[in-house]
C-alpha positions as CSV (number, residue, x, y, z in Angstrom):
1,M,-59.3,55.7,12.0
2,I,-58.1,52.8,14.1
3,M,-60.2,50.4,12.1
4,F,-58.6,51.7,8.9
5,R,-55.1,51.1,10.3
6,K,-55.9,47.6,11.3
7,F,-57.4,46.9,7.9
8,R,-54.2,48.3,6.2
9,V,-52.0,46.1,8.3
10,L,-54.1,43.1,7.4
11,L,-53.8,43.9,3.7
12,L,-50.0,44.2,4.0
13,T,-49.8,40.9,5.9
14,V,-51.8,39.1,3.2
15,F,-49.7,40.7,0.5
16,L,-46.4,39.5,2.2
17,V,-47.8,36.0,2.6
18,A,-48.8,35.8,-1.0
19,C,-45.3,37.0,-2.1
20,T,-43.7,34.3,0.1
21,V,-45.8,31.6,-1.4
22,H,-45.1,32.8,-4.9
23,I,-41.3,32.8,-4.2
24,M,-41.5,29.3,-2.7
25,I,-43.4,28.0,-5.8
26,D,-40.7,29.5,-8.0
27,L,-37.9,27.9,-6.0
28,L,-39.5,24.5,-5.7
29,P,-38.4,23.2,-9.1
30,K,-34.8,24.4,-8.4
31,L,-34.8,22.6,-5.0
32,E,-36.2,19.4,-6.6
33,K,-33.4,19.5,-9.2
34,R,-30.7,20.1,-6.5
35,T,-32.1,17.2,-4.5
36,S,-32.5,14.7,-7.4
37,G,-29.1,15.5,-8.9
38,A,-28.0,16.0,-12.5
39,D,-28.8,12.4,-13.4
40,G,-32.3,12.5,-12.2
41,V,-31.8,9.9,-9.5
42,D,-33.3,10.8,-6.2
43,S,-30.4,11.2,-3.7
44,G,-32.5,12.5,-0.8
45,C,-34.4,10.7,1.9
46,Q,-37.1,8.5,0.4
47,C,-39.1,8.0,3.6
48,A,-40.2,10.0,6.6
49,H,-37.8,10.2,9.5
50,H,-39.2,8.9,12.8
51,A,-37.5,9.7,16.0
52,G,-36.6,6.5,17.8
53,A,-36.4,4.5,14.5
54,E,-32.6,4.6,14.5
55,S,-30.5,1.7,15.7
56,P,-28.8,1.9,19.1
57,G,-25.3,3.3,19.0
58,W,-25.7,4.7,15.5
59,A,-26.2,8.3,14.2
60,S,-29.7,9.2,13.1
61,Q,-30.7,9.0,9.5
62,Q,-30.5,12.8,9.2
63,Q,-26.9,12.7,10.4
64,Q,-26.0,10.0,8.0
65,Q,-27.7,11.9,5.1
66,Q,-25.7,15.0,6.0
67,R,-22.5,13.0,6.1
68,Q,-23.3,11.3,2.8
69,Q,-24.2,14.7,1.2
70,R,-20.8,16.0,2.3
71,V,-18.6,13.1,1.0
72,G,-20.8,10.6,-0.8
73,S,-21.8,12.2,-4.0
74,A,-18.2,12.9,-5.2
75,A,-17.1,9.4,-4.4
76,D,-20.1,7.8,-6.1
77,S,-19.3,9.5,-9.3
78,G,-15.7,8.4,-9.3
79,A,-14.4,11.9,-8.6
80,W,-12.5,13.3,-5.6
81,P,-14.3,15.7,-3.2
82,N,-14.4,19.4,-4.2
83,K,-12.4,22.0,-2.3
84,H,-15.4,22.9,-0.1
85,T,-15.6,19.3,1.0
86,L,-11.8,19.1,1.5
87,R,-12.0,22.0,4.0
88,I,-14.5,20.0,6.0
89,L,-12.4,16.9,6.1
90,Q,-9.7,17.5,8.7
91,D,-6.7,15.6,9.8
92,F,-7.0,12.2,11.5
93,S,-4.8,13.3,14.3
94,S,-5.9,15.2,17.4
95,E,-2.8,17.4,17.2
96,P,-3.9,20.9,16.1
97,N,-0.6,21.5,14.2
98,S,-1.0,18.5,11.9
99,N,-2.7,19.0,8.5
100,R,-1.2,16.1,6.6
101,T,-4.4,14.5,5.5
102,T,-6.0,17.8,4.3
103,T,-2.8,18.5,2.3
104,T,-2.9,15.0,0.9
105,L,-6.5,15.4,-0.2
106,E,-6.0,18.8,-1.8
107,K,-3.1,17.3,-3.8
108,T,-5.2,14.5,-5.1
109,A,-8.4,16.5,-5.8
110,G,-9.7,16.5,-9.3
111,A,-7.9,13.9,-11.4
112,G,-6.6,12.2,-8.3
113,Q,-2.9,12.5,-9.2
114,R,-2.3,16.3,-9.3
115,A,0.9,15.9,-7.4
116,A,2.3,13.4,-9.8
117,D,1.2,15.6,-12.8
118,S,2.8,18.6,-11.3
119,H,6.1,16.7,-10.7
120,R,6.1,15.5,-14.2
121,R,5.6,19.0,-15.5
122,R,8.5,20.3,-13.3
123,A,10.7,17.5,-14.5
124,G,9.9,18.3,-18.2
125,S,8.8,14.8,-18.9
126,R,6.6,15.7,-21.8
127,A,9.5,17.3,-23.6
128,A,11.7,14.3,-22.9
129,T,9.2,11.6,-23.9
130,G,6.9,13.3,-26.4
131,K,4.0,11.3,-24.8
132,A,0.4,12.6,-24.7
133,D,-0.7,14.6,-21.7
134,G,-3.1,11.9,-20.7
135,H,-0.4,9.4,-20.0
136,K,-0.2,9.2,-16.2
137,P,1.7,6.1,-15.1
138,L,1.3,5.3,-11.4
139,M,4.8,3.9,-11.3
140,G,7.9,4.9,-13.2
141,E,8.3,1.7,-15.3
142,A,11.6,1.4,-17.1
143,S,9.7,1.2,-20.3
144,G,7.2,3.9,-19.6
145,G,9.0,6.5,-17.6
146,R,11.0,9.5,-18.8
147,T,14.0,8.6,-20.8
148,V,17.3,10.1,-19.7
149,A,20.5,10.0,-21.6
150,G,22.6,9.0,-18.7
151,P,23.5,9.7,-15.0
152,D,24.8,13.1,-15.9
153,A,21.4,14.3,-17.2
154,G,20.1,17.6,-16.0
155,A,18.2,18.2,-12.8
156,G,14.9,18.2,-14.7
157,A,15.2,14.6,-15.7
158,S,13.8,11.6,-13.9
159,R,16.3,9.9,-11.6
160,L,14.0,6.9,-11.3
161,A,13.9,6.3,-15.0
162,A,17.7,6.7,-15.3
163,L,18.1,4.2,-12.4
164,F,16.0,1.5,-14.1
165,E,18.0,2.0,-17.3
166,H,21.3,1.4,-15.6
167,P,23.0,-1.9,-16.5
168,L,22.7,-3.1,-12.9
169,Y,18.9,-3.0,-13.4
170,K,19.1,-4.9,-16.7
171,I,20.6,-8.2,-15.4
172,A,18.6,-11.0,-17.1
173,L,17.2,-14.0,-15.3
174,P,18.2,-17.5,-16.2
175,P,15.8,-19.1,-18.8
176,L,12.6,-20.1,-17.0
177,T,11.3,-23.7,-17.1
178,E,8.0,-25.0,-15.9
179,R,9.6,-25.8,-12.6
180,D,10.6,-22.2,-12.2
181,T,7.1,-20.7,-12.6
182,L,4.6,-20.7,-9.9
183,F,1.7,-21.5,-12.3
184,N,1.7,-23.1,-15.7
185,V,-1.0,-21.2,-17.6
186,N,-0.8,-23.7,-20.5
187,T,-2.5,-26.4,-18.4
188,E,-6.2,-26.9,-18.3
189,I,-6.3,-25.7,-14.7
190,R,-8.7,-22.7,-14.3
191,F,-7.6,-20.2,-11.8
192,Y,-10.3,-18.4,-9.7
193,P,-13.2,-19.2,-12.1
194,K,-15.3,-16.2,-10.9
195,A,-12.7,-13.7,-11.6
196,T,-13.3,-13.1,-15.3
197,D,-17.0,-13.9,-15.7
198,Q,-17.3,-11.3,-18.5
199,Q,-14.8,-13.3,-20.5
200,G,-16.8,-16.5,-20.6
201,W,-15.9,-17.9,-17.2
202,P,-18.4,-19.5,-14.9
203,S,-21.1,-17.2,-13.5
204,E,-21.4,-16.2,-9.8
205,D,-23.2,-19.4,-9.0
206,G,-20.2,-21.4,-10.1
207,N,-21.9,-23.0,-13.1
208,A,-20.5,-22.4,-16.6
209,R,-22.7,-20.9,-19.2
210,D,-23.1,-23.2,-22.2
211,E,-23.0,-20.3,-24.8
212,D,-19.7,-19.1,-23.4
213,S,-17.9,-22.5,-23.3
214,A,-16.1,-21.9,-26.5
215,R,-14.8,-18.5,-25.5
216,A,-13.8,-19.9,-22.1
217,A,-11.6,-22.5,-23.7
218,E,-9.9,-19.8,-25.8
219,A,-9.3,-17.4,-22.9
220,T,-5.7,-16.3,-22.6
221,A,-3.7,-14.7,-19.8
222,D,-4.3,-11.3,-21.3
223,S,-8.0,-11.6,-20.4
224,Y,-7.3,-12.2,-16.7
225,P,-7.8,-9.4,-14.2
226,N,-4.6,-7.7,-13.2
227,W,-4.3,-9.4,-9.8
228,L,-4.4,-12.8,-11.5
229,R,-1.9,-11.7,-14.1
230,F,0.4,-10.7,-11.2
231,H,0.0,-14.1,-9.6
232,I,0.8,-16.1,-12.8
233,G,3.9,-13.9,-13.3
234,I,5.6,-15.1,-10.1
235,N,8.6,-17.3,-10.6
236,R,11.5,-18.7,-8.7
237,F,13.5,-15.5,-8.8
238,E,11.0,-12.6,-8.4
239,L,7.5,-11.6,-7.5
240,Y,7.2,-9.4,-10.5
241,A,9.4,-8.5,-13.5
242,R,11.1,-5.2,-14.0
243,G,9.0,-2.8,-16.1
244,N,6.0,-5.2,-16.1
245,P,2.9,-3.0,-17.1
246,V,0.7,-5.2,-14.9
247,L,2.3,-3.7,-11.8
248,G,1.0,-0.2,-12.6
249,A,-2.4,-1.5,-13.6
250,L,-2.6,-3.5,-10.3
251,L,-1.7,-0.5,-8.2
252,H,-4.5,1.5,-10.0
253,D,-6.9,-1.3,-9.2
254,L,-6.0,-1.2,-5.5
255,Q,-6.8,2.5,-5.5
256,T,-10.0,2.5,-7.5
257,Q,-11.7,-0.9,-7.6
258,K,-15.1,-1.1,-5.9
259,I,-14.9,-2.8,-2.5
260,T,-17.6,-5.5,-2.3
261,S,-16.9,-7.1,1.1
262,V,-14.7,-6.6,4.2
263,A,-13.7,-8.9,7.0
264,M,-11.2,-8.8,9.9
265,K,-8.0,-10.7,9.4
266,S,-7.6,-13.4,12.0
267,G,-4.4,-13.4,14.1
268,G,-1.9,-10.6,14.5
269,T,-1.5,-8.1,17.2
270,Q,-3.3,-5.1,15.5
271,L,-6.4,-4.7,13.4
272,K,-6.1,-5.5,9.7
273,L,-9.0,-5.9,7.2
274,I,-9.3,-8.2,4.2
275,M,-11.0,-6.3,1.4
276,T,-12.5,-8.0,-1.6
277,F,-13.0,-6.1,-4.9
278,H,-15.5,-6.1,-7.6
279,N,-13.1,-8.1,-9.8
280,Y,-12.7,-10.7,-7.1
281,G,-9.2,-9.6,-6.2
282,Q,-8.3,-9.2,-2.5
283,A,-6.0,-6.9,-0.5
284,L,-4.9,-6.4,3.1
285,F,-6.0,-3.1,4.5
286,K,-4.0,-1.4,7.3
287,P,-5.7,1.8,8.6
288,M,-3.9,5.0,9.5
289,K,-2.9,5.1,13.1
290,Q,-0.4,7.9,13.2
291,T,0.4,11.1,11.3
292,R,3.5,11.3,9.1
293,E,5.3,13.5,11.7
294,Q,4.7,11.2,14.7
295,Q,7.7,9.1,15.7
296,T,7.6,5.9,17.8
297,P,7.7,6.9,21.5
298,P,11.2,6.2,22.9
299,D,9.8,4.0,25.7
300,F,7.9,1.7,23.2
301,F,9.2,-1.8,22.7
302,Y,9.4,-2.9,19.1
303,F,6.8,-5.6,19.6
304,S,4.2,-3.0,20.9
305,D,4.8,-0.4,18.3
306,F,2.1,0.8,16.0
307,E,1.8,-0.6,12.5
308,R,1.9,2.3,10.0
309,H,0.0,2.3,6.7
310,N,2.5,4.7,5.1
311,A,5.4,2.3,6.1
312,E,3.8,-0.4,4.0
313,V,3.6,1.8,1.0
314,A,7.1,3.1,1.4
315,A,8.5,-0.4,1.9
316,F,7.1,-1.5,-1.5
317,H,8.8,1.4,-3.2
318,L,12.1,0.9,-1.4
319,D,12.1,-2.8,-2.2
320,R,11.6,-2.0,-5.9
321,I,14.3,0.6,-5.9
322,L,16.7,-1.9,-4.3
323,D,15.7,-4.3,-7.2
324,F,14.7,-7.0,-4.7
325,R,11.1,-7.1,-6.0
326,R,10.0,-9.3,-3.0
327,V,7.3,-7.1,-1.5
328,P,3.7,-7.5,-3.0
329,P,2.4,-4.4,-4.6
330,V,1.0,-1.8,-2.1
331,A,-0.9,1.4,-2.7
332,G,-2.4,4.0,-0.4
333,R,-6.2,4.7,-0.6
334,L,-8.7,7.0,1.0
335,V,-11.6,4.8,2.1
336,N,-15.1,5.8,3.0
337,M,-15.7,4.0,6.3
338,T,-19.5,4.1,6.0
339,R,-20.0,2.9,2.4
340,E,-16.8,0.9,1.9
341,I,-16.4,-0.9,5.2
342,R,-19.5,-0.7,7.5
343,D,-22.2,-1.1,4.8
344,V,-20.5,-4.0,3.0
345,T,-19.1,-6.1,5.8
346,R,-20.7,-9.3,6.9
347,D,-18.3,-9.6,9.8
348,K,-20.6,-9.1,12.8
349,K,-17.7,-8.7,15.2
350,L,-16.4,-5.9,13.1
351,W,-19.8,-4.3,12.5
352,R,-20.6,-4.2,16.3
353,T,-17.5,-2.1,17.0
354,F,-18.7,0.9,14.8
355,F,-19.9,3.9,16.7
356,I,-20.3,7.7,16.3
357,S,-17.9,9.8,18.3
358,P,-18.9,12.9,20.3
359,A,-17.5,14.9,17.4
360,N,-20.0,13.1,15.0
361,N,-17.2,11.1,13.3
362,V,-17.6,7.5,12.3
363,C,-15.3,5.2,14.3
364,F,-14.5,1.5,14.8
365,Y,-11.9,-0.6,16.6
366,G,-12.5,-4.2,15.7
367,E,-10.9,-7.1,17.6
368,C,-7.1,-7.8,18.0
369,S,-4.4,-8.3,20.6
370,Y,-3.4,-4.7,20.9
371,Y,-5.0,-1.3,20.4
372,C,-8.5,-2.6,19.7
373,S,-10.7,-0.7,22.1
374,T,-12.7,2.5,22.2
375,E,-9.6,4.3,23.6
376,H,-7.7,3.3,20.4
377,A,-10.6,3.6,18.0
378,L,-10.0,4.5,14.4
379,C,-12.0,7.6,13.4
380,G,-12.7,9.4,10.2
381,K,-13.4,13.0,9.5
382,P,-16.3,12.5,9.3
383,D,-15.9,9.0,7.7
384,Q,-12.9,9.3,5.4
385,M,-9.8,7.2,6.4
386,E,-6.4,6.7,4.9
387,G,-5.0,3.2,4.7
388,S,-2.6,0.9,2.7
389,L,-3.8,-1.9,0.5
390,A,-1.4,-4.7,-0.1
391,A,-2.3,-7.1,-3.0
392,F,-2.8,-10.7,-1.8
393,L,-0.5,-13.4,-2.9
394,P,-2.0,-16.6,-4.5
395,D,-4.4,-18.6,-2.3
396,L,-2.5,-21.2,-0.2
397,N,-4.6,-23.9,-1.7
398,L,-3.1,-23.1,-5.0
399,A,0.4,-22.1,-4.0
400,K,1.5,-23.2,-0.6
401,R,4.1,-21.1,1.3
402,K,6.5,-22.2,3.9
403,T,7.1,-20.1,7.0
404,W,10.7,-19.9,8.4
405,R,11.8,-18.6,11.7
406,N,14.3,-15.8,11.2
407,P,17.7,-17.0,12.6
408,W,18.2,-13.4,14.0
409,R,14.7,-13.2,15.5
410,R,14.5,-11.1,18.6
411,S,13.5,-12.5,22.0
412,Y,10.2,-10.5,22.2
413,H,10.8,-10.3,25.9
414,K,11.3,-7.1,28.0
415,R,14.5,-8.5,29.7
416,K,15.8,-11.6,27.9
417,K,18.1,-11.4,24.9
418,A,18.3,-13.7,21.9
419,E,21.4,-15.9,21.4
420,W,22.7,-13.8,18.5
421,E,22.8,-10.8,20.8
422,V,25.3,-12.4,23.2
423,D,27.3,-14.7,20.9
424,P,29.5,-12.8,18.4
425,D,30.2,-16.1,16.5
426,Y,26.5,-16.9,16.1
427,C,26.7,-16.7,12.3
428,D,29.2,-19.6,12.1
429,E,26.6,-21.9,13.5
430,V,23.9,-20.6,11.2
431,K,26.1,-21.1,8.1
432,Q,26.4,-24.8,9.0
433,T,22.6,-25.3,9.3
434,P,20.3,-26.0,6.3
435,P,19.1,-24.2,4.3
436,Y,21.8,-21.6,5.1
437,D,24.6,-23.9,4.3
438,R,24.0,-23.8,0.5
439,G,22.3,-21.8,-2.2
440,T,21.3,-18.2,-1.9
441,R,19.3,-18.3,1.4
442,L,22.0,-16.8,3.6
443,L,22.6,-14.0,1.1
444,D,18.9,-13.4,0.8
445,V,18.7,-13.0,4.6
446,M,21.5,-10.4,4.3
447,D,19.4,-8.5,1.7
448,M,16.4,-8.6,4.1
449,T,18.7,-7.3,6.9
450,I,19.8,-4.3,4.8
451,F,16.2,-3.7,3.7
452,D,15.0,-3.7,7.3
453,F,17.8,-1.5,8.6
454,L,17.1,1.2,6.0
455,M,13.5,1.2,7.2
456,G,14.3,0.8,10.9
457,N,12.2,-2.3,11.1
458,M,13.0,-4.5,14.2
459,D,10.0,-6.8,13.8
460,R,11.2,-9.4,11.3
461,H,10.5,-12.6,13.3
462,H,9.6,-14.9,10.4
463,Y,9.7,-14.9,6.6
464,E,8.1,-17.0,3.9
465,T,9.0,-18.8,0.7
466,F,6.9,-20.6,-2.0
467,E,7.0,-24.3,-1.2
468,K,7.1,-25.3,-4.9
469,F,10.6,-23.9,-5.3
470,G,12.1,-25.6,-2.3
471,N,15.1,-23.9,-0.7
472,D,16.3,-22.3,-4.0
473,T,14.2,-19.3,-4.2
474,F,13.8,-15.7,-2.8
475,I,12.5,-14.6,0.6
476,I,9.1,-12.8,0.5
477,H,9.3,-9.4,2.4
478,L,5.9,-9.4,4.0
479,D,4.5,-7.2,6.9
480,N,6.6,-4.1,6.9
481,G,4.2,-1.9,9.0
482,R,6.7,-1.3,11.8
483,G,9.2,0.4,9.6
484,F,9.8,4.1,9.3
485,G,8.9,4.7,13.0
486,K,12.0,6.8,13.9
487,Y,13.9,9.1,11.7
488,S,16.1,10.4,14.5
489,H,17.5,7.0,15.5
490,D,19.5,4.3,13.6
491,E,19.0,0.9,15.2
492,M,22.4,-0.7,14.6
493,S,21.3,-4.0,16.1
494,I,19.3,-4.7,12.9
495,L,22.7,-4.9,11.1
496,V,24.1,-7.6,13.4
497,P,23.5,-10.4,10.8
498,L,25.5,-8.5,8.2
499,S,28.4,-7.6,10.6
500,Q,28.5,-11.2,12.0
501,C,28.4,-13.0,8.6
502,C,30.2,-10.5,6.4
503,R,28.5,-11.8,3.3
504,V,26.6,-9.9,0.6
505,K,25.6,-10.5,-3.0
506,K,27.7,-8.7,-5.6
507,S,24.6,-7.3,-7.3
508,T,23.4,-5.9,-4.0
509,F,26.8,-4.5,-3.1
510,L,27.1,-2.7,-6.4
511,R,23.5,-1.3,-6.2
512,L,24.1,0.0,-2.7
513,Q,27.2,1.8,-4.0
514,L,25.2,3.2,-6.9
515,L,22.4,4.5,-4.6
516,A,25.0,6.4,-2.5
517,K,26.1,8.5,-5.5
518,E,24.6,11.9,-5.9
519,N,23.1,11.2,-9.4
520,Y,21.2,8.2,-8.0
521,R,20.7,9.4,-4.4
522,L,18.4,7.0,-2.5
523,S,16.3,9.7,-0.8
524,A,15.7,11.5,-4.1
525,L,14.6,8.3,-5.8
526,M,12.3,7.4,-3.0
527,E,10.8,10.9,-3.0
528,E,10.1,10.7,-6.8
529,S,8.7,7.2,-6.6
530,L,6.4,7.9,-3.7
531,L,4.9,10.9,-5.5
532,R,3.0,8.5,-7.7
533,D,0.9,7.3,-4.7
534,R,-2.5,8.8,-4.1
535,L,-1.7,9.6,-0.5
536,S,1.5,11.4,-1.3
537,P,3.5,12.6,0.6
538,I,4.1,9.2,2.1
539,L,7.3,10.0,4.0
540,I,8.3,13.4,5.4
541,A,11.8,14.8,4.7
542,P,13.5,13.5,7.9
543,H,12.7,9.9,7.0
544,L,14.1,10.4,3.5
545,E,17.2,11.9,4.8
546,A,17.5,9.0,7.2
547,L,17.6,6.6,4.3
548,D,20.8,8.3,2.9
549,R,22.4,8.2,6.4
550,R,21.6,4.6,7.0
551,L,22.8,3.6,3.5
552,G,26.2,5.1,4.5
553,L,26.2,3.0,7.6
554,V,25.5,-0.2,5.7
555,L,28.4,0.5,3.3
556,Q,30.7,1.2,6.3
557,V,29.9,-2.2,7.8
558,L,30.7,-3.8,4.5
559,A,33.9,-1.8,4.1
560,D,34.9,-3.1,7.6
561,C,34.2,-6.6,6.5
562,V,36.2,-6.3,3.3
563,E,39.1,-4.9,5.3
564,K,38.9,-7.7,7.8
565,E,38.2,-10.7,5.5
566,G,39.1,-9.6,2.0
567,Y,36.8,-8.6,-0.9
568,G,36.6,-12.1,-2.3
569,N,35.4,-13.6,1.0
570,V,32.7,-10.9,1.5
571,V,31.2,-10.0,-1.9
572,E,29.9,-13.2,-3.5
573,E,28.8,-13.6,-7.1
574,D,25.1,-14.0,-7.5
575,L,24.8,-17.8,-7.3
576,Q,22.6,-18.3,-10.4
577,G,24.4,-20.7,-12.7
578,Q,27.1,-21.9,-10.3
579,S,27.5,-25.5,-9.5
580,G,26.0,-26.9,-6.3
581,A,29.4,-27.9,-5.0
582,H,30.8,-24.4,-5.6
583,R,27.8,-22.8,-4.0
584,A,28.1,-25.0,-0.9
585,S,31.9,-24.3,-0.6
586,R,31.4,-20.6,-0.5
587,H,29.5,-20.8,2.8
588,R,31.9,-22.9,4.7
């Protein structure tokens, strides 16, 4: 009897083992399909894993494979992560109440611009324009945005499109000569020959292909990559033209172009990376250091403040709404730190600072004067990181720039004050000093002052101009990362140049008054414009509200100037077309 029971147990065991083997055989093809992917390419590990084969300081191959399986497949196919992946990717901040990044990713899942599409649907743009559903402009160009009958249009219409249709945003530039353009594309000079290899330019080794020589000679500006078209559009009066379709295309490139190499930018107080794209364009990457809600600590000096990636994005949009058009195009981007930084960099100093945190996140810190240490490391979740990408200006070998010390530069000292802070008549001295004694330079500094005050940026120590245009050209508004640090404080010392000089361009004065009206409210325009960015929302509501409040303070300073000195002595006609003697006399 006992033997019979043992025999029955043995038969049952053999039966269960046979069933298990049968099930595994049936599942094997399915597992192989899931591993290889829909395209048949093996995405799994192609070699055996050996303990101890991993590099010191790095995660094991198994950890890297798990991380790539979570976030890599979607990015490789050009799509955003699915909702399951989005739940895994948490916020960059250690604060438990912050979920800004998760919210951002969910808004950009799928097509990548769901927030912008939803906004357009709410605004009734399809009914207003009659355009196809597939039209998704990154920026609201005057020519491509929603058309609005006028400033009294309904709440569903686009304020931004109405703004760019306003006569103040239709002022034409003087006729451009060869001396007024940064590059003359009609010459035989070939810009960045590697950039358009597919259009008959020299190959990667720098040698021209004989069979493509004819096509290369006939290449036009339309065949250039977008970043190069941006460069050749720069002139004496603007970085880019209103409604230029290249602007939207370039922003899209900044967000989507494949990153082929990464290196640290030399100099500066905080870590910045130079990223090169597949089309040979380059951009400056500033990584996320703070969440949207975090304000600059009250005890921080302006020169030790963090540089914020969202401030760079917001500054570009603000500069465009003010119609200065002096900030190079900037777009937000979600970067895979493993595949798009660590794996493509040849900068050994940068590579050596990568590590895996105790939370199994990829981190790095680079080399810089401030905040480059393991205590201030930049970490992903697990390796996704937000950042801003600012398009590069033309290479200095092709278009030299001159750096000028800002007359109202701060002392950058904990106790000392600058001369302008103690001398109320300081502007009188500035107005007698070249290049501020003639032309538009002093008025351009006033524009820059207003721009910085609206952002709360105290870090404008220098500015640049293109050397080709001499002193008669605009100021380039570079490096705006220390803006939008405090929404609860208005730093009135930034407005000292305006209150001391009491000078402003008429076009600037009229636009500021326009942006203070309810139909063209600055905060609403910024909110609409920033919705087009992939990392939207860029600014939280208190920052937007601060823009309206600060705009009112600027107009109050100008009103005080007009009351004190008279309208004609404060509000100056834009100096294009005036004689040199008349321009010089207005500043004395």
